[in-house]
CHARMM-style PDB file with segment names, atoms N, HN, CA, C and O in Angstrom:
ATOM      1  N   MET     1      -1.774  26.735 -10.649  1.00  0.00      PROA
ATOM      2  CA  MET     1      -0.640  27.366  -9.878  1.00  0.00      PROA
ATOM      3  C   MET     1       0.116  27.725 -11.287  1.00  0.00      PROA
ATOM      4  O   MET     1       0.505  26.876 -12.089  1.00  0.00      PROA
ATOM      5  N   GLY     2       0.246  29.096 -11.434  1.00  0.00      PROA
ATOM      6  HN  GLY     2      -0.070  29.786 -10.783  1.00  0.00      PROA
ATOM      7  CA  GLY     2       1.037  29.415 -12.852  1.00  0.00      PROA
ATOM      8  C   GLY     2       0.511  30.810 -12.814  1.00  0.00      PROA
ATOM      9  O   GLY     2      -0.544  31.013 -12.212  1.00  0.00      PROA
ATOM     10  N   PRO     3       1.250  31.961 -13.498  1.00  0.00      PROA
ATOM     11  CA  PRO     3       2.913  31.426 -14.397  1.00  0.00      PROA
ATOM     12  C   PRO     3       3.678  31.793 -13.310  1.00  0.00      PROA
ATOM     13  O   PRO     3       3.493  32.736 -12.540  1.00  0.00      PROA
ATOM     14  N   VAL     4       4.906  30.632 -13.316  1.00  0.00      PROA
ATOM     15  HN  VAL     4       5.057  29.866 -13.941  1.00  0.00      PROA
ATOM     16  CA  VAL     4       5.915  30.363 -12.659  1.00  0.00      PROA
ATOM     17  C   VAL     4       7.315  31.100 -13.787  1.00  0.00      PROA
ATOM     18  O   VAL     4       7.665  30.615 -14.862  1.00  0.00      PROA
ATOM     19  N   TYR     5       7.845  32.248 -13.183  1.00  0.00      PROA
ATOM     20  HN  TYR     5       7.561  32.642 -12.309  1.00  0.00      PROA
ATOM     21  CA  TYR     5       8.672  32.701 -14.061  1.00  0.00      PROA
ATOM     22  C   TYR     5      10.240  33.118 -13.326  1.00  0.00      PROA
ATOM     23  O   TYR     5      10.189  33.508 -12.159  1.00  0.00      PROA
ATOM     24  N   THR     6      11.186  33.062 -13.793  1.00  0.00      PROA
ATOM     25  HN  THR     6      11.228  32.745 -14.741  1.00  0.00      PROA
ATOM     26  CA  THR     6      12.361  33.579 -13.166  1.00  0.00      PROA
ATOM     27  C   THR     6      12.998  34.344 -14.294  1.00  0.00      PROA
ATOM     28  O   THR     6      13.048  33.815 -15.404  1.00  0.00      PROA
ATOM     29  N   PRO     7      13.478  35.527 -14.100  1.00  0.00      PROA
ATOM     30  CA  PRO     7      14.430  36.222 -14.881  1.00  0.00      PROA
ATOM     31  C   PRO     7      15.426  35.691 -15.235  1.00  0.00      PROA
ATOM     32  O   PRO     7      16.028  35.219 -14.270  1.00  0.00      PROA
ATOM     33  N   PRO     8      16.019  35.494 -16.376  1.00  0.00      PROA
ATOM     34  CA  PRO     8      17.182  34.878 -16.776  1.00  0.00      PROA
ATOM     35  C   PRO     8      18.423  34.844 -15.975  1.00  0.00      PROA
ATOM     36  O   PRO     8      19.112  33.868 -15.673  1.00  0.00      PROA
ATOM     37  N   GLU     9      18.611  36.362 -15.625  1.00  0.00      PROA
ATOM     38  HN  GLU     9      18.052  37.155 -15.870  1.00  0.00      PROA
ATOM     39  CA  GLU     9      19.809  36.295 -14.820  1.00  0.00      PROA
ATOM     40  C   GLU     9      19.690  35.594 -13.221  1.00  0.00      PROA
ATOM     41  O   GLU     9      20.685  35.400 -12.523  1.00  0.00      PROA
ATOM     42  N   GLN    10      18.608  35.339 -12.894  1.00  0.00      PROA
ATOM     43  HN  GLN    10      17.800  35.497 -13.461  1.00  0.00      PROA
ATOM     44  CA  GLN    10      18.297  34.552 -11.808  1.00  0.00      PROA
ATOM     45  C   GLN    10      18.158  33.247 -11.784  1.00  0.00      PROA
ATOM     46  O   GLN    10      17.877  32.574 -10.792  1.00  0.00      PROA
ATOM     47  N   ARG    11      18.343  32.888 -12.817  1.00  0.00      PROA
ATOM     48  HN  ARG    11      18.571  33.435 -13.622  1.00  0.00      PROA
ATOM     49  CA  ARG    11      17.968  31.001 -13.071  1.00  0.00      PROA
ATOM     50  C   ARG    11      19.195  30.193 -12.449  1.00  0.00      PROA
ATOM     51  O   ARG    11      20.316  30.631 -12.190  1.00  0.00      PROA
ATOM     52  N   GLY    12      18.706  28.926 -12.280  1.00  0.00      PROA
ATOM     53  HN  GLY    12      17.795  28.571 -12.491  1.00  0.00      PROA
ATOM     54  CA  GLY    12      19.655  28.117 -11.908  1.00  0.00      PROA
ATOM     55  C   GLY    12      20.089  28.172 -10.520  1.00  0.00      PROA
ATOM     56  O   GLY    12      21.129  27.626 -10.152  1.00  0.00      PROA
ATOM     57  N   ARG    13      19.256  28.871  -9.676  1.00  0.00      PROA
ATOM     58  HN  ARG    13      18.411  29.315  -9.975  1.00  0.00      PROA
ATOM     59  CA  ARG    13      19.504  29.176  -8.120  1.00  0.00      PROA
ATOM     60  C   ARG    13      18.679  28.604  -7.371  1.00  0.00      PROA
ATOM     61  O   ARG    13      18.877  28.571  -6.156  1.00  0.00      PROA
ATOM     62  N   GLY    14      17.314  27.896  -8.080  1.00  0.00      PROA
ATOM     63  HN  GLY    14      17.153  27.923  -9.067  1.00  0.00      PROA
ATOM     64  CA  GLY    14      16.806  27.317  -7.275  1.00  0.00      PROA
ATOM     65  C   GLY    14      15.195  28.091  -6.639  1.00  0.00      PROA
ATOM     66  O   GLY    14      14.430  27.508  -5.871  1.00  0.00      PROA
ATOM     67  N   TRP    15      15.004  29.344  -7.131  1.00  0.00      PROA
ATOM     68  HN  TRP    15      15.626  29.818  -7.754  1.00  0.00      PROA
ATOM     69  CA  TRP    15      14.334  29.694  -6.881  1.00  0.00      PROA
ATOM     70  C   TRP    15      12.933  29.608  -7.100  1.00  0.00      PROA
ATOM     71  O   TRP    15      12.124  29.790  -6.190  1.00  0.00      PROA
ATOM     72  N   ALA    16      12.592  29.321  -8.349  1.00  0.00      PROA
ATOM     73  HN  ALA    16      13.249  29.173  -9.088  1.00  0.00      PROA
ATOM     74  CA  ALA    16      11.313  29.137  -8.677  1.00  0.00      PROA
ATOM     75  C   ALA    16      10.679  27.581  -8.352  1.00  0.00      PROA
ATOM     76  O   ALA    16       9.498  27.310  -8.135  1.00  0.00      PROA
ATOM     77  N   GLY    17      12.084  26.456  -8.395  1.00  0.00      PROA
ATOM     78  HN  GLY    17      13.043  26.676  -8.572  1.00  0.00      PROA
ATOM     79  CA  GLY    17      11.798  25.290  -8.216  1.00  0.00      PROA
ATOM     80  C   GLY    17      11.179  25.344  -6.541  1.00  0.00      PROA
ATOM     81  O   GLY    17      10.153  24.713  -6.287  1.00  0.00      PROA
ATOM     82  N   ASN    18      11.822  26.071  -5.545  1.00  0.00      PROA
ATOM     83  HN  ASN    18      12.655  26.584  -5.751  1.00  0.00      PROA
ATOM     84  CA  ASN    18      11.336  25.734  -4.090  1.00  0.00      PROA
ATOM     85  C   ASN    18      10.375  26.606  -3.839  1.00  0.00      PROA
ATOM     86  O   ASN    18       9.828  26.308  -2.777  1.00  0.00      PROA
ATOM     87  N   ALA    19       9.843  27.710  -4.415  1.00  0.00      PROA
ATOM     88  HN  ALA    19      10.288  27.952  -5.277  1.00  0.00      PROA
ATOM     89  CA  ALA    19       8.747  28.266  -4.411  1.00  0.00      PROA
ATOM     90  C   ALA    19       7.293  27.275  -4.961  1.00  0.00      PROA
ATOM     91  O   ALA    19       6.175  27.179  -4.455  1.00  0.00      PROA
ATOM     92  N   VAL    20       7.800  26.725  -6.019  1.00  0.00      PROA
ATOM     93  HN  VAL    20       8.708  26.803  -6.431  1.00  0.00      PROA
ATOM     94  CA  VAL    20       6.319  25.518  -6.322  1.00  0.00      PROA
ATOM     95  C   VAL    20       6.526  24.399  -5.368  1.00  0.00      PROA
ATOM     96  O   VAL    20       5.563  23.864  -4.818  1.00  0.00      PROA
ATOM     97  N   ALA    21       7.688  24.048  -5.164  1.00  0.00      PROA
ATOM     98  HN  ALA    21       8.470  24.482  -5.610  1.00  0.00      PROA
ATOM     99  CA  ALA    21       7.519  23.053  -4.263  1.00  0.00      PROA
ATOM    100  C   ALA    21       6.736  23.468  -2.345  1.00  0.00      PROA
ATOM    101  O   ALA    21       5.979  22.825  -1.618  1.00  0.00      PROA
ATOM    102  N   GLU    22       7.243  24.457  -2.233  1.00  0.00      PROA
ATOM    103  HN  GLU    22       7.858  24.979  -2.823  1.00  0.00      PROA
ATOM    104  CA  GLU    22       6.561  24.874  -0.900  1.00  0.00      PROA
ATOM    105  C   GLU    22       5.061  25.452  -1.186  1.00  0.00      PROA
ATOM    106  O   GLU    22       4.136  25.243  -0.401  1.00  0.00      PROA
ATOM    107  N   VAL    23       4.964  25.955  -1.993  1.00  0.00      PROA
ATOM    108  HN  VAL    23       5.715  26.125  -2.631  1.00  0.00      PROA
ATOM    109  CA  VAL    23       3.383  26.401  -2.261  1.00  0.00      PROA
ATOM    110  C   VAL    23       2.630  25.023  -2.533  1.00  0.00      PROA
ATOM    111  O   VAL    23       1.564  24.839  -1.946  1.00  0.00      PROA
ATOM    112  N   SER    24       3.097  24.107  -3.339  1.00  0.00      PROA
ATOM    113  HN  SER    24       3.963  24.257  -3.815  1.00  0.00      PROA
ATOM    114  CA  SER    24       2.730  22.671  -3.406  1.00  0.00      PROA
ATOM    115  C   SER    24       2.198  22.184  -2.272  1.00  0.00      PROA
ATOM    116  O   SER    24       1.064  21.789  -2.000  1.00  0.00      PROA
ATOM    117  N   ARG    25       3.703  22.317  -1.334  1.00  0.00      PROA
ATOM    118  HN  ARG    25       4.625  22.638  -1.555  1.00  0.00      PROA
ATOM    119  CA  ARG    25       3.303  21.514   0.092  1.00  0.00      PROA
ATOM    120  C   ARG    25       2.307  21.875   0.724  1.00  0.00      PROA
ATOM    121  O   ARG    25       1.445  21.087   1.112  1.00  0.00      PROA
ATOM    122  N   LEU    26       2.278  23.433   0.967  1.00  0.00      PROA
ATOM    123  HN  LEU    26       2.979  24.074   0.652  1.00  0.00      PROA
ATOM    124  CA  LEU    26       1.108  24.090   1.642  1.00  0.00      PROA
ATOM    125  C   LEU    26      -0.309  23.500   1.336  1.00  0.00      PROA
ATOM    126  O   LEU    26      -1.075  23.042   2.183  1.00  0.00      PROA
ATOM    127  N   LEU    27      -0.533  23.584  -0.009  1.00  0.00      PROA
ATOM    128  HN  LEU    27       0.090  23.956  -0.697  1.00  0.00      PROA
ATOM    129  CA  LEU    27      -1.711  23.360  -0.669  1.00  0.00      PROA
ATOM    130  C   LEU    27      -2.290  21.942  -0.158  1.00  0.00      PROA
ATOM    131  O   LEU    27      -3.357  21.658   0.385  1.00  0.00      PROA
ATOM    132  N   ARG    28      -1.042  21.067  -0.587  1.00  0.00      PROA
ATOM    133  HN  ARG    28      -0.175  21.299  -1.028  1.00  0.00      PROA
ATOM    134  CA  ARG    28      -1.285  19.426  -0.001  1.00  0.00      PROA
ATOM    135  C   ARG    28      -1.782  19.154   1.254  1.00  0.00      PROA
ATOM    136  O   ARG    28      -2.780  18.480   1.507  1.00  0.00      PROA
ATOM    137  N   ALA    29      -0.877  19.833   2.206  1.00  0.00      PROA
ATOM    138  HN  ALA    29      -0.066  20.381   2.000  1.00  0.00      PROA
ATOM    139  CA  ALA    29      -1.212  19.628   3.487  1.00  0.00      PROA
ATOM    140  C   ALA    29      -2.647  20.248   4.096  1.00  0.00      PROA
ATOM    141  O   ALA    29      -3.126  19.946   5.190  1.00  0.00      PROA
ATOM    142  N   ASP    30      -3.165  21.102   3.215  1.00  0.00      PROA
ATOM    143  HN  ASP    30      -2.776  21.347   2.327  1.00  0.00      PROA
ATOM    144  CA  ASP    30      -4.416  21.306   3.467  1.00  0.00      PROA
ATOM    145  C   ASP    30      -5.550  20.682   2.771  1.00  0.00      PROA
ATOM    146  O   ASP    30      -6.693  21.139   2.797  1.00  0.00      PROA
ATOM    147  N   SER    31      -5.209  19.678   2.184  1.00  0.00      PROA
ATOM    148  HN  SER    31      -4.281  19.306   2.164  1.00  0.00      PROA
ATOM    149  CA  SER    31      -5.854  18.822   1.162  1.00  0.00      PROA
ATOM    150  C   SER    31      -6.306  19.275   0.036  1.00  0.00      PROA
ATOM    151  O   SER    31      -7.187  18.670  -0.575  1.00  0.00      PROA
ATOM    152  N   ALA    32      -5.856  20.222  -0.332  1.00  0.00      PROA
ATOM    153  HN  ALA    32      -5.141  20.713   0.164  1.00  0.00      PROA
ATOM    154  CA  ALA    32      -6.363  20.902  -1.761  1.00  0.00      PROA
ATOM    155  C   ALA    32      -5.793  20.337  -2.942  1.00  0.00      PROA
ATOM    156  O   ALA    32      -4.624  19.964  -2.838  1.00  0.00      PROA
ATOM    157  N   GLY    33      -6.180  20.239  -3.686  1.00  0.00      PROA
ATOM    158  HN  GLY    33      -7.129  20.542  -3.770  1.00  0.00      PROA
ATOM    159  CA  GLY    33      -5.694  19.856  -5.198  1.00  0.00      PROA
ATOM    160  C   GLY    33      -4.639  20.552  -5.800  1.00  0.00      PROA
ATOM    161  O   GLY    33      -4.931  21.739  -5.947  1.00  0.00      PROA
ATOM    162  N   VAL    34      -3.468  20.245  -6.224  1.00  0.00      PROA
ATOM    163  HN  VAL    34      -3.231  19.281  -6.105  1.00  0.00      PROA
ATOM    164  CA  VAL    34      -2.837  21.452  -6.979  1.00  0.00      PROA
ATOM    165  C   VAL    34      -2.733  20.929  -8.543  1.00  0.00      PROA
ATOM    166  O   VAL    34      -2.374  19.795  -8.857  1.00  0.00      PROA
ATOM    167  N   CYS    35      -3.081  21.876  -9.375  1.00  0.00      PROA
ATOM    168  HN  CYS    35      -3.373  22.798  -9.119  1.00  0.00      PROA
ATOM    169  CA  CYS    35      -2.764  21.613 -10.447  1.00  0.00      PROA
ATOM    170  C   CYS    35      -1.823  22.584 -11.323  1.00  0.00      PROA
ATOM    171  O   CYS    35      -1.964  23.771 -11.030  1.00  0.00      PROA
ATOM    172  N   LEU    36      -0.890  22.309 -12.339  1.00  0.00      PROA
ATOM    173  HN  LEU    36      -0.775  21.344 -12.577  1.00  0.00      PROA
ATOM    174  CA  LEU    36       0.344  23.375 -12.453  1.00  0.00      PROA
ATOM    175  C   LEU    36      -0.090  23.250 -13.924  1.00  0.00      PROA
ATOM    176  O   LEU    36      -0.322  22.192 -14.508  1.00  0.00      PROA
ATOM    177  N   PHE    37      -0.175  24.703 -14.519  1.00  0.00      PROA
ATOM    178  HN  PHE    37       0.013  25.562 -14.044  1.00  0.00      PROA
ATOM    179  CA  PHE    37       0.065  24.370 -15.790  1.00  0.00      PROA
ATOM    180  C   PHE    37       1.390  24.786 -16.504  1.00  0.00      PROA
ATOM    181  O   PHE    37       2.000  25.788 -16.133  1.00  0.00      PROA
ATOM    182  N   THR    38       1.730  24.178 -17.305  1.00  0.00      PROA
ATOM    183  HN  THR    38       1.235  23.364 -17.607  1.00  0.00      PROA
ATOM    184  CA  THR    38       3.467  24.147 -17.801  1.00  0.00      PROA
ATOM    185  C   THR    38       3.218  24.390 -19.402  1.00  0.00      PROA
ATOM    186  O   THR    38       2.207  24.044 -20.013  1.00  0.00      PROA
ATOM    187  N   ASP    39       4.259  25.002 -19.902  1.00  0.00      PROA
ATOM    188  HN  ASP    39       5.080  25.283 -19.406  1.00  0.00      PROA
ATOM    189  CA  ASP    39       4.766  24.591 -21.182  1.00  0.00      PROA
ATOM    190  C   ASP    39       5.535  23.747 -21.685  1.00  0.00      PROA
ATOM    191  O   ASP    39       6.741  23.722 -21.439  1.00  0.00      PROA
ATOM    192  N   GLN    40       4.855  22.823 -22.571  1.00  0.00      PROA
ATOM    193  HN  GLN    40       3.876  22.843 -22.771  1.00  0.00      PROA
ATOM    194  CA  GLN    40       5.545  21.750 -23.034  1.00  0.00      PROA
ATOM    195  C   GLN    40       6.582  21.731 -23.632  1.00  0.00      PROA
ATOM    196  O   GLN    40       7.191  20.665 -23.719  1.00  0.00      PROA
ATOM    197  N   ALA    41       7.074  22.878 -24.207  1.00  0.00      PROA
ATOM    198  HN  ALA    41       6.579  23.743 -24.137  1.00  0.00      PROA
ATOM    199  CA  ALA    41       8.176  23.538 -25.085  1.00  0.00      PROA
ATOM    200  C   ALA    41       9.289  23.392 -24.025  1.00  0.00      PROA
ATOM    201  O   ALA    41      10.433  23.255 -24.459  1.00  0.00      PROA
ATOM    202  N   ASN    42       9.110  23.402 -22.789  1.00  0.00      PROA
ATOM    203  HN  ASN    42       8.180  23.513 -22.437  1.00  0.00      PROA
ATOM    204  CA  ASN    42      10.155  23.694 -21.557  1.00  0.00      PROA
ATOM    205  C   ASN    42      10.511  22.611 -20.869  1.00  0.00      PROA
ATOM    206  O   ASN    42       9.847  22.346 -19.867  1.00  0.00      PROA
ATOM    207  N   PRO    43      11.638  21.738 -21.244  1.00  0.00      PROA
ATOM    208  CA  PRO    43      11.914  20.662 -20.570  1.00  0.00      PROA
ATOM    209  C   PRO    43      12.684  20.863 -19.311  1.00  0.00      PROA
ATOM    210  O   PRO    43      12.600  19.958 -18.482  1.00  0.00      PROA
ATOM    211  N   THR    44      13.304  21.735 -19.074  1.00  0.00      PROA
ATOM    212  HN  THR    44      13.373  22.471 -19.748  1.00  0.00      PROA
ATOM    213  CA  THR    44      13.838  21.850 -17.605  1.00  0.00      PROA
ATOM    214  C   THR    44      12.868  22.316 -16.519  1.00  0.00      PROA
ATOM    215  O   THR    44      12.986  22.017 -15.331  1.00  0.00      PROA
ATOM    216  N   SER    45      11.971  23.018 -16.997  1.00  0.00      PROA
ATOM    217  HN  SER    45      11.875  23.261 -17.963  1.00  0.00      PROA
ATOM    218  CA  SER    45      10.379  23.160 -15.793  1.00  0.00      PROA
ATOM    219  C   SER    45       9.801  21.859 -15.687  1.00  0.00      PROA
ATOM    220  O   SER    45       9.344  21.434 -14.627  1.00  0.00      PROA
ATOM    221  N   ASN    46       9.808  21.163 -16.843  1.00  0.00      PROA
ATOM    222  HN  ASN    46      10.179  21.509 -17.705  1.00  0.00      PROA
ATOM    223  CA  ASN    46       8.998  19.927 -16.778  1.00  0.00      PROA
ATOM    224  C   ASN    46       9.516  18.893 -16.278  1.00  0.00      PROA
ATOM    225  O   ASN    46       8.857  17.933 -15.880  1.00  0.00      PROA
ATOM    226  N   ARG    47      10.824  18.982 -16.241  1.00  0.00      PROA
ATOM    227  HN  ARG    47      11.360  19.763 -16.564  1.00  0.00      PROA
ATOM    228  CA  ARG    47      11.797  17.838 -15.188  1.00  0.00      PROA
ATOM    229  C   ARG    47      11.466  18.300 -13.832  1.00  0.00      PROA
ATOM    230  O   ARG    47      10.882  17.520 -13.080  1.00  0.00      PROA
ATOM    231  N   LEU    48      11.711  19.239 -13.521  1.00  0.00      PROA
ATOM    232  HN  LEU    48      12.186  19.872 -14.133  1.00  0.00      PROA
ATOM    233  CA  LEU    48      11.510  19.922 -12.088  1.00  0.00      PROA
ATOM    234  C   LEU    48      10.130  19.285 -11.659  1.00  0.00      PROA
ATOM    235  O   LEU    48       9.998  18.282 -10.958  1.00  0.00      PROA
ATOM    236  N   TYR    49       9.053  20.113 -12.253  1.00  0.00      PROA
ATOM    237  HN  TYR    49       9.160  20.928 -12.823  1.00  0.00      PROA
ATOM    238  CA  TYR    49       7.717  19.512 -12.221  1.00  0.00      PROA
ATOM    239  C   TYR    49       7.371  18.048 -11.796  1.00  0.00      PROA
ATOM    240  O   TYR    49       6.654  17.645 -10.881  1.00  0.00      PROA
ATOM    241  N   ALA    50       8.063  17.409 -12.692  1.00  0.00      PROA
ATOM    242  HN  ALA    50       8.646  17.737 -13.436  1.00  0.00      PROA
ATOM    243  CA  ALA    50       7.676  15.696 -12.781  1.00  0.00      PROA
ATOM    244  C   ALA    50       8.757  15.320 -11.315  1.00  0.00      PROA
ATOM    245  O   ALA    50       8.533  14.246 -10.757  1.00  0.00      PROA
ATOM    246  N   ARG    51       9.672  16.048 -10.856  1.00  0.00      PROA
ATOM    247  HN  ARG    51       9.854  16.920 -11.310  1.00  0.00      PROA
ATOM    248  CA  ARG    51      10.534  15.809  -9.637  1.00  0.00      PROA
ATOM    249  C   ARG    51       9.717  15.800  -8.492  1.00  0.00      PROA
ATOM    250  O   ARG    51       9.853  15.079  -7.503  1.00  0.00      PROA
ATOM    251  N   LEU    52       8.649  16.861  -8.748  1.00  0.00      PROA
ATOM    252  HN  LEU    52       8.539  17.446  -9.551  1.00  0.00      PROA
ATOM    253  CA  LEU    52       7.776  17.676  -7.469  1.00  0.00      PROA
ATOM    254  C   LEU    52       6.660  16.835  -7.328  1.00  0.00      PROA
ATOM    255  O   LEU    52       5.814  17.114  -6.478  1.00  0.00      PROA
ATOM    256  N   GLY    53       6.496  15.468  -8.315  1.00  0.00      PROA
ATOM    257  HN  GLY    53       7.184  15.241  -9.005  1.00  0.00      PROA
ATOM    258  CA  GLY    53       5.475  14.674  -8.114  1.00  0.00      PROA
ATOM    259  C   GLY    53       4.239  15.270  -9.266  1.00  0.00      PROA
ATOM    260  O   GLY    53       3.119  14.759  -9.253  1.00  0.00      PROA
ATOM    261  N   PHE    54       4.491  16.076  -9.967  1.00  0.00      PROA
ATOM    262  HN  PHE    54       5.401  16.491  -9.978  1.00  0.00      PROA
ATOM    263  CA  PHE    54       3.216  16.866 -10.586  1.00  0.00      PROA
ATOM    264  C   PHE    54       3.451  15.768 -12.029  1.00  0.00      PROA
ATOM    265  O   PHE    54       4.593  15.508 -12.407  1.00  0.00      PROA
ATOM    266  N   ARG    55       2.358  15.260 -12.659  1.00  0.00      PROA
ATOM    267  HN  ARG    55       1.430  15.472 -12.352  1.00  0.00      PROA
ATOM    268  CA  ARG    55       2.327  14.219 -13.957  1.00  0.00      PROA
ATOM    269  C   ARG    55       1.255  15.065 -14.861  1.00  0.00      PROA
ATOM    270  O   ARG    55       0.290  15.723 -14.473  1.00  0.00      PROA
ATOM    271  N   PRO    56       1.618  14.891 -15.876  1.00  0.00      PROA
ATOM    272  CA  PRO    56       0.658  15.258 -17.291  1.00  0.00      PROA
ATOM    273  C   PRO    56      -0.906  14.808 -16.778  1.00  0.00      PROA
ATOM    274  O   PRO    56      -1.266  13.952 -15.971  1.00  0.00      PROA
ATOM    275  N   LEU    57      -1.515  15.580 -17.446  1.00  0.00      PROA
ATOM    276  HN  LEU    57      -1.222  16.276 -18.101  1.00  0.00      PROA
ATOM    277  CA  LEU    57      -2.669  15.149 -17.474  1.00  0.00      PROA
ATOM    278  C   LEU    57      -3.734  15.402 -18.686  1.00  0.00      PROA
ATOM    279  O   LEU    57      -4.428  14.478 -19.110  1.00  0.00      PROA
ATOM    280  N   VAL    58      -3.789  16.404 -19.082  1.00  0.00      PROA
ATOM    281  HN  VAL    58      -3.226  17.155 -18.738  1.00  0.00      PROA
ATOM    282  CA  VAL    58      -4.024  16.792 -20.336  1.00  0.00      PROA
ATOM    283  C   VAL    58      -3.470  17.907 -20.959  1.00  0.00      PROA
ATOM    284  O   VAL    58      -2.918  18.822 -20.348  1.00  0.00      PROA
ATOM    285  N   ASP    59      -3.656  17.824 -22.560  1.00  0.00      PROA
ATOM    286  HN  ASP    59      -4.104  17.081 -23.056  1.00  0.00      PROA
ATOM    287  CA  ASP    59      -2.733  18.792 -23.328  1.00  0.00      PROA
ATOM    288  C   ASP    59      -3.924  20.151 -23.657  1.00  0.00      PROA
ATOM    289  O   ASP    59      -5.102  19.862 -23.862  1.00  0.00      PROA
ATOM    290  N   MET    60      -3.618  21.099 -23.669  1.00  0.00      PROA
ATOM    291  HN  MET    60      -2.660  21.334 -23.502  1.00  0.00      PROA
ATOM    292  CA  MET    60      -4.528  22.153 -23.683  1.00  0.00      PROA
ATOM    293  C   MET    60      -3.750  23.325 -24.805  1.00  0.00      PROA
ATOM    294  O   MET    60      -2.550  23.587 -24.724  1.00  0.00      PROA
ATOM    295  N   ALA    61      -4.472  23.810 -25.606  1.00  0.00      PROA
ATOM    296  HN  ALA    61      -5.447  23.597 -25.672  1.00  0.00      PROA
ATOM    297  CA  ALA    61      -4.096  24.952 -26.566  1.00  0.00      PROA
ATOM    298  C   ALA    61      -4.950  26.294 -26.537  1.00  0.00      PROA
ATOM    299  O   ALA    61      -6.036  26.229 -25.961  1.00  0.00      PROA
ATOM    300  N   ASN    62      -4.559  27.516 -27.107  1.00  0.00      PROA
ATOM    301  HN  ASN    62      -3.677  27.568 -27.574  1.00  0.00      PROA
ATOM    302  CA  ASN    62      -4.963  28.716 -26.691  1.00  0.00      PROA
ATOM    303  C   ASN    62      -4.922  29.106 -28.112  1.00  0.00      PROA
ATOM    304  O   ASN    62      -3.923  29.320 -28.798  1.00  0.00      PROA
ATOM    305  N   LEU    63      -6.416  29.176 -28.513  1.00  0.00      PROA
ATOM    306  HN  LEU    63      -7.228  29.003 -27.956  1.00  0.00      PROA
ATOM    307  CA  LEU    63      -6.471  29.621 -30.038  1.00  0.00      PROA
ATOM    308  C   LEU    63      -7.266  30.828 -30.106  1.00  0.00      PROA
ATOM    309  O   LEU    63      -8.273  31.059 -29.437  1.00  0.00      PROA
ATOM    310  N   VAL    64      -6.647  31.690 -31.103  1.00  0.00      PROA
ATOM    311  HN  VAL    64      -5.829  31.502 -31.646  1.00  0.00      PROA
ATOM    312  CA  VAL    64      -7.170  33.072 -31.040  1.00  0.00      PROA
ATOM    313  C   VAL    64      -7.764  33.244 -32.670  1.00  0.00      PROA
ATOM    314  O   VAL    64      -7.050  33.320 -33.670  1.00  0.00      PROA
ATOM    315  N   VAL    65      -9.071  33.277 -32.639  1.00  0.00      PROA
ATOM    316  HN  VAL    65      -9.651  33.215 -31.827  1.00  0.00      PROA
ATOM    317  CA  VAL    65      -9.774  33.274 -34.164  1.00  0.00      PROA
ATOM    318  C   VAL    65      -9.779  34.632 -34.464  1.00  0.00      PROA
ATOM    319  O   VAL    65     -10.249  35.435 -33.658  1.00  0.00      PROA
ATOM    320  N   VAL    66      -9.251  35.027 -35.669  1.00  0.00      PROA
ATOM    321  HN  VAL    66      -8.870  34.375 -36.324  1.00  0.00      PROA
ATOM    322  CA  VAL    66      -9.524  36.618 -36.393  1.00  0.00      PROA
ATOM    323  C   VAL    66     -10.322  36.586 -37.338  1.00  0.00      PROA
ATOM    324  O   VAL    66     -10.362  35.670 -38.160  1.00  0.00      PROA
ATOM    325  N   PRO    67     -11.083  37.621 -37.337  1.00  0.00      PROA
ATOM    326  CA  PRO    67     -12.150  37.194 -38.506  1.00  0.00      PROA
ATOM    327  C   PRO    67     -11.337  37.965 -39.830  1.00  0.00      PROA
ATOM    328  OT1 PRO    67     -11.809  37.901 -40.965  1.00  0.00      PROA
TER     329      PRO     67
END
């Protein structure tokens, strides 16, 4: 699942958190595994995701090699 983004002027209203919670609930109710990619540098979203039951599994990096 991702990316999840809320425009700055809409933040703090629970829109993204509710959307992630509901999509996760629907997927899990259908016995689907749910994986959420998140930005480690965003403690606000990471706290929310932890409250929703997500836990860190692996760190990934996106590298661009320029010749």
